[in-house]
C-alpha positions in Angstrom: -36.9 -6.6 11.1 -33.2 -6.5 10.7 -31.7 -5.2 7.4 -30.6 -7.9 5.0 -27.0 -6.7 5.2 -25.3 -4.9 8.1 -25.0 -1.2 7.5 -21.3 -1.3 8.1 -20.8 -3.9 5.4 -22.8 -1.8 2.9 -20.8 1.4 3.7 -17.5 -0.5 3.4 -18.5 -2.0 0.1 -19.6 1.4 -1.2 -16.2 3.0 -0.2 -14.3 0.2 -1.8 -16.2 0.5 -5.1 -15.6 4.2 -5.1 -11.8 3.9 -5.1 -11.2 0.5 -6.7 -9.9 0.6 -10.3 -9.2 -2.2 -12.8 -5.5 -2.1 -11.8 -6.4 -3.0 -8.2 -6.1 -6.6 -7.1 -5.2 -7.8 -10.5 -5.0 -11.6 -10.5 -1.6 -13.2 -10.9 -1.3 -15.3 -14.0 1.3 -17.7 -15.4 2.6 -15.2 -18.0 3.5 -12.6 -15.3 4.8 -14.9 -12.5 8.4 -13.9 -13.2 7.7 -10.2 -12.6 9.6 -8.7 -9.7 6.8 -6.3 -8.8 3.6 -7.5 -7.3 0.2 -6.9 -9.0 -0.8 -4.9 -5.9 -0.8 -1.2 -6.5 1.5 0.5 -3.9 -0.4 2.9 -1.7 -3.8 1.7 -2.8 -6.1 0.9 0.2 -8.1 -1.8 -1.8 -4.9 -3.7 -2.6 -4.0 -4.2 1.1 -4.4 -7.6 2.6 -7.4 -6.9 4.9 -9.4 -5.3 2.1 -8.2 -7.3 -0.9 -10.5 -10.3 -0.3 -13.5 -8.0 0.0 -12.6 -6.0 -3.0 -12.2 -9.0 -5.3 -15.9 -9.6 -5.4 -16.9 -6.0 -6.0 -17.0 -4.1 -9.3 -14.6 -1.3 -10.2 -15.6 2.3 -10.5 -15.9 4.2 -13.7 -14.3 7.6 -13.7 -14.6 10.4 -16.2 -11.3 11.9 -15.0 -8.3 9.7 -14.7 -5.2 10.2 -12.6 -2.2 8.2 -13.6 -0.1 6.9 -10.7 3.3 5.4 -11.2 3.5 1.7 -10.1 6.9 2.2 -8.7 6.8 5.5 -6.9 3.0 5.6 -6.3 3.1 9.3 -7.2 0.8 11.0 -9.8 2.3 11.3 -13.3 1.7 14.8 -14.7 3.5 17.6 -16.4 6.0 17.8 -13.5 6.5 14.1 -13.3 5.8 12.9 -16.9 5.1 9.3 -17.9 7.8 7.6 -20.0 7.3 4.5 -22.0 10.0 1.7 -22.0 10.6 -0.4 -25.1 8.7 -3.2 -23.3 5.6 -1.0 -23.2 5.6 -0.5 -19.5 5.0 3.1 -18.3 7.0 4.7 -15.5 7.2 8.2 -14.1 10.3 10.3 -14.7 10.8 10.3 -10.9 10.7 6.5 -10.7 13.2 6.1 -13.5 15.5 8.6 -11.8 15.3 6.4 -8.6 16.0 3.2 -10.6 18.9 4.9 -12.5 20.4 6.2 -9.2 20.2 2.7 -7.7 22.5 1.6 -10.5 24.7 4.6 -10.1 24.4 5.2 -13.8 23.2 8.2 -15.9 22.7 6.3 -19.1 20.5 3.2 -18.2 18.3 1.6 -15.6 17.0 -1.9 -14.9 13.3 -2.4 -15.9 11.7 -4.0 -12.8 9.1 -5.9 -14.9 11.4 -7.4 -17.5 14.7 -7.3 -15.6 16.4 -5.9 -18.7 18.8 -3.0 -18.9 17.1 0.0 -20.6 19.2 2.8 -22.1 17.7 6.2 -21.2 17.7 7.3 -24.9 15.2 4.5 -25.7 12.5 5.9 -23.4 9.7 7.8 -25.0 7.4 10.4 -23.5 3.8 9.3 -23.2 0.9 11.7 -23.9 -2.7 11.1 -22.8 -5.8 13.0 -23.8 
């Protein structure tokens, strides 16, 4: 007889589970409705509209090695593009902060896209992960 699920659906689901993380497709809630950034992770295939509905019903993968990607620039945060923590607790890459700072034409501050507050550069702290 025919398989219970089409093979293409099984393969697609397996691929989505392999790359989906807890940050993918995060549900909007009332506390975060004022945020300027979407809860979709830029550059993530599981956060795109065609796949988002399918991904919502699937589990996330567990990884033993984590790669941190900046939510603004979508680039990996590492020793060349270190993560920096704003007073609000949001983490951005140095490259993304440079882009936000340049958008204001200021060397001393940038506008936090999550809280819409002006953040002085000297209040940023370097984040370290083990």
